[in-house]
C-alpha positions in Angstrom: 91.7 27.4 234.6 88.8 30.2 232.7 90.4 33.5 234.9 94.2 31.7 233.9 93.5 31.8 229.9 91.9 35.2 230.4 94.7 36.9 232.0 97.3 35.2 229.8 95.0 36.8 226.8 95.0 40.7 228.2 98.9 40.8 229.2 99.8 41.6 225.9 96.8 44.2 225.5 97.8 45.3 229.0 101.5 45.9 228.0 101.0 47.7 224.9 98.4 50.1 226.7 101.0 50.7 229.4 104.1 51.0 226.1 101.6 53.8 224.8 100.5 56.0 227.4 104.5 55.6 229.0 105.7 57.0 225.8 102.6 59.7 225.8 103.1 60.7 229.2 107.1 60.9 228.5 105.6 63.9 225.8 103.8 65.5 227.8 105.2 65.9 230.4 108.8 66.6 228.8 110.9 70.4 229.6 112.3 71.6 226.4 115.9 73.1 226.7 116.0 76.5 225.5 116.8 75.9 221.5 120.0 77.1 220.8 120.3 79.5 217.2 121.0 78.1 214.0 124.8 77.8 213.6 126.2 78.7 210.1 125.0 75.8 207.9 128.1 73.1 207.4 126.9 70.6 205.3 125.8 70.5 201.6 122.9 68.1 201.1 121.2 66.7 198.3 117.3 66.2 198.5 116.7 63.6 196.6 112.9 62.5 195.3 112.5 59.4 193.6 109.8 59.5 191.9 107.4 56.7 189.4 105.2 58.0 186.9 104.8 61.3 188.8 104.5 64.2 186.7 101.3 65.6 187.8 102.8 66.2 191.8 106.8 66.0 191.1 106.5 70.0 190.4 104.8 71.0 193.1 107.3 69.3 195.3 110.6 70.5 193.1 108.5 74.6 193.9 108.5 73.4 197.5 112.3 72.4 197.9 113.5 75.2 195.8 112.1 77.5 198.6 113.9 76.2 201.2 115.2 78.7 203.8 119.1 77.4 202.9 122.0 79.1 201.2 121.1 78.1 197.2 124.9 76.7 196.9 124.8 74.2 200.1 121.5 72.5 198.4 121.1 70.8 195.3 117.5 69.2 194.4 117.3 65.9 192.2 114.8 63.8 190.7 115.3 60.4 190.4 112.8 59.4 187.8 112.3 55.5 187.8 111.5 53.4 185.1 108.5 56.1 184.3 105.7 55.8 181.6 105.3 59.5 181.7 106.5 62.7 181.3 107.8 63.2 185.3 111.5 63.6 183.7 110.4 66.7 181.3 108.6 68.1 184.0 111.4 67.8 186.5 113.9 69.8 183.8 111.0 72.2 182.8 111.3 72.8 185.9 115.7 73.4 186.5 116.7 70.5 188.7 118.6 67.7 187.6 117.0 64.5 187.0 118.7 61.2 186.7 116.8 58.7 184.8 116.7 55.0 185.8 115.1 52.0 183.5 115.6 48.4 184.5 112.9 46.1 184.0 114.2 43.2 186.7 115.4 45.4 189.4 111.9 47.5 190.4 111.2 49.7 193.6 112.2 52.3 195.2 115.1 50.4 197.1 116.0 49.4 194.1 116.0 52.9 193.0 117.7 54.2 195.8 120.5 52.3 196.3 121.4 53.1 191.7 121.1 56.8 193.1 124.1 57.1 196.0 125.8 55.0 194.1 125.7 57.5 191.1 125.6 60.4 193.5 128.4 59.1 195.4 131.7 61.0 193.6 129.4 64.1 194.3 130.3 66.5 197.1 127.4 65.6 198.8 127.5 65.4 203.4 123.7 63.7 203.5 120.9 63.5 201.3 117.3 64.4 201.8 114.9 61.9 200.4 111.4 63.2 200.2 108.3 61.9 198.2 107.3 63.2 194.9 103.3 63.9 196.2 105.4 65.9 199.5 105.3 69.3 200.4 108.1 70.2 202.8 108.2 72.9 205.9 110.6 76.1 204.4 113.0 75.9 207.4 114.2 72.2 207.2 117.3 72.0 205.9 118.5 74.5 208.7 117.3 72.3 211.8 118.7 69.1 209.4 121.8 70.6 209.4 121.7 71.7 212.9 121.3 67.9 214.0 124.0 66.8 211.9 126.1 68.9 213.3 125.3 67.9 216.6 126.1 64.2 215.5 122.9 62.6 214.1 123.9 61.0 211.3 120.3 59.3 210.3 117.6 61.5 211.0 113.3 61.3 210.2 111.3 64.1 210.2 107.6 64.4 210.7 104.9 62.8 208.0 101.7 64.8 208.6 98.2 64.5 206.6 98.4 67.5 205.1 94.7 67.3 204.3 92.6 66.5 207.5 89.6 68.2 207.1 88.7 66.7 203.6 86.7 64.1 204.8 86.4 61.0 207.9 89.4 59.4 205.8 91.6 62.0 205.9 90.7 63.0 208.9 91.5 59.7 211.4 94.5 59.2 208.9 95.4 62.6 210.4 95.2 61.9 214.2 96.9 58.6 213.4 99.7 60.3 211.9 100.3 62.6 214.8 100.3 60.4 217.0 102.5 58.4 215.8 104.5 61.3 215.0 104.5 62.9 218.5 103.4 60.8 221.1 105.2 57.8 219.6 108.1 58.9 217.7 109.1 62.0 219.3 109.4 60.8 222.4 111.1 57.5 221.8 113.8 59.6 220.3 114.1 61.9 223.3 114.9 58.6 225.9 116.6 57.0 223.4 114.6 54.6 221.9 114.1 53.0 218.4 113.0 55.3 215.6 112.0 53.4 212.3 112.8 56.2 208.9 109.8 56.1 207.1 110.8 56.5 203.2 110.0 59.8 203.1 111.5 63.4 205.3 114.7 61.8 205.7 118.4 62.0 205.8 121.3 59.9 205.5 124.3 61.0 205.7 126.5 59.8 203.2 129.8 58.7 205.4 127.0 56.9 207.5 126.0 55.4 204.0 129.5 54.5 203.1 129.7 52.5 206.0 126.3 50.9 205.8 125.5 50.7 201.9 121.8 51.1 201.3 120.8 47.5 199.9 117.3 47.2 201.4 114.9 46.4 198.2 111.6 45.2 199.8 108.7 46.7 199.5 109.5 48.3 203.3 112.9 49.3 202.4 112.5 51.8 205.1 111.9 49.6 208.0 114.5 47.5 206.7 117.5 49.5 206.3 116.6 51.2 210.0 117.2 47.6 211.4 120.2 47.6 209.7 121.2 50.7 211.3 119.8 49.2 215.2 122.1 46.2 214.6 125.4 48.3 214.0 124.6 50.2 217.4 123.4 53.0 215.4 120.5 55.2 216.4 117.6 57.2 214.2 116.9 60.8 215.6 113.7 62.2 215.5 113.0 65.8 214.3 110.1 66.7 215.1 110.2 70.4 214.7 110.0 69.7 210.3 106.7 68.1 209.3 106.7 66.6 205.0 103.1 66.8 204.4 100.8 64.8 201.7 97.4 64.2 201.0 95.7 61.2 202.4 94.0 59.5 200.7 90.0 60.3 200.5 87.7 57.6 198.9 88.0 53.7 200.0 89.7 53.1 196.4 92.5 55.5 197.6 92.6 54.1 200.6 93.5 50.3 200.2 95.6 51.0 197.4 97.7 52.8 199.8 97.2 51.3 202.9 97.2 47.8 202.0 100.5 48.2 200.5 101.5 49.5 203.7 100.1 46.5 205.8 101.3 44.0 203.5 104.9 45.6 203.5 105.6 46.9 206.9 103.2 44.4 209.2 104.7 40.8 206.7 108.4 42.4 207.5 107.5 42.8 211.2 105.7 39.6 211.6 109.5 37.8 210.3 111.5 40.0 212.2 110.3 41.4 215.4 110.1 38.0 217.9 113.3 37.0 215.9 115.1 40.6 216.9 113.7 40.7 220.6 115.0 37.2 221.3 118.3 38.4 220.2 118.1 41.6 222.2 117.4 39.2 225.0 120.2 36.9 224.7 122.5 39.9 224.4 121.3 42.3 226.7 120.4 45.1 224.0 117.5 47.2 224.9 117.7 48.7 220.9 117.2 45.4 219.9 114.5 44.5 222.2 112.7 47.7 221.7 113.1 47.8 217.7 111.3 44.3 217.6 108.7 45.7 220.0 108.1 48.6 217.8 107.5 46.6 214.9 105.1 45.0 217.3 103.0 47.6 218.4 103.2 49.5 215.5 99.6 48.8 213.4 97.2 50.9 216.4 94.2 49.6 214.4 95.7 45.7 214.8 96.5 46.3 218.5 92.9 47.9 219.0 91.7 45.1 217.6 93.0 42.6 219.5 92.2 45.0 222.8 88.5 44.4 221.9 88.7 40.8 221.6 90.7 40.2 224.5 87.9 42.6 226.5 85.2 40.6 225.4 86.3 37.4 226.3 87.5 38.7 229.6 83.8 40.1 230.2 82.1 37.1 228.5 84.4 34.8 230.6 82.9 37.3 234.2 79.9 36.7 232.9 80.4 32.8 232.2 82.2 32.3 235.3 81.7 35.3 237.9 84.0 35.6 241.2 86.2 37.8 242.9 89.7 37.0 240.1 87.8 37.7 237.2 85.8 40.4 238.2 89.5 41.9 238.9 90.3 40.9 235.1 87.3 42.2 233.6 87.8 45.6 235.5 91.4 45.3 234.4 90.6 44.9 230.8 88.2 47.7 231.2 90.6 49.7 232.3 92.7 49.2 229.2 89.9 50.4 226.7 90.0 53.6 228.9 93.7 54.4 228.6 93.1 53.5 224.6 90.6 56.1 224.3 92.5 58.7 226.4 95.6 58.1 224.3 93.4 59.0 221.2 91.5 61.4 222.4 94.9 63.1 223.1 95.4 62.7 219.9 92.2 64.2 218.7 93.0 67.4 220.6 96.6 67.8 219.9 95.2 67.9 216.3 92.6 70.1 217.2 88.8 70.5 217.5 86.2 71.6 215.1 83.1 71.6 214.5 83.4 70.3 211.3 86.4 67.2 213.2 83.5 66.7 215.9 81.6 65.5 212.6 84.1 63.0 211.2 84.0 61.6 214.9 80.8 59.9 214.6 82.2 58.0 211.9 85.7 57.3 213.1 85.1 53.8 214.5 83.7 52.9 210.6 87.2 53.7 209.4 89.1 51.9 212.4 87.2 48.9 211.6 88.3 49.4 207.4 91.4 50.4 208.1 91.2 47.4 210.9 90.2 44.9 208.4 92.5 46.0 205.8 95.5 45.3 208.1 94.1 42.2 209.1 95.2 41.3 205.4 97.7 42.4 205.4 99.2 39.6 208.1 99.8 37.7 204.7 102.6 39.3 203.6 103.9 41.3 200.7 104.5 38.8 197.9 104.5 40.5 195.0 104.4 44.4 195.3 105.8 46.4 193.6 106.8 50.3 193.7 103.0 52.0 192.3 101.1 55.2 192.7 99.1 56.0 194.6 95.9 57.0 192.9 94.6 60.5 193.3 
């Protein structure tokens, strides 16, 4: 009976580890086709920067956008100053870009702000919208890459979201490794295999015609995941554009980390807890691989939680083998150790891909403490997202 319980507990950990390794292997062993030359730009793009009290960062984001390598007559930078109590709108105007000012004491949040902006801009002759957070920098060739994807038929695109300051301290380094894994070993591979990619709120591109067919009415604190699932249910997929990166500075102290990650954990994990199993069941009933994979993606997205569950399962199996040794329990305990080794190799690959320096080797010593902190934040986040509003991360 103990062996049956141990095996039952270990199965989810094995499935997640197998999924991670499968995607990582698909990415590492990929055979890239020769990249086509950039065709003549064919789309007029609006680079929309939603900002709530971002007077200290928005000018840097604007300058990054104004320097984009794309015909100047084919794109416009627009700041959406939403319920600001600072000088965000004045700073945007001083930078010479269009600024939309929104005030609404009831309909708070980035989701409401984007819905309002899309409606406000509907009569303009834009072909697609590029959404960029006000604390982000974007690669100079980004719009050409996005235009190429749009010309190839993409309607929703997600760029890599990278940490701009990986070498500041152990916190920023661990988050940089995690982001690289999520971009390169997870979403990039999923996109190549035709699996579910979730838009991430920044560095995303939405075609205007798509928004006309599937209007943006995602208003929760995880408006990006909410709209992603609407696309999946409509039979549309998000294309991951790993050639483009948007970068923002990661938290570098405990206060910043807790504000940013707890908001993410409460929103994403609370949303995933409510949606994941329901999506997978619906996908099995309708034989929709996309729905099954979307639900599974929500379940495995939090690597700190996955790691915590795996360690707990391995500990249980090891104690069970110690309490009731035997051939069956021995194989179960050995399998548990193999799963841990797979996770270690998976994180190790992310570390290698990010690059190793003497300073980063020092940061690795603190990685267990940072991961433990992230795990605790994620566990607290399982309580859900009630009461969360759109606030900027302290910097």
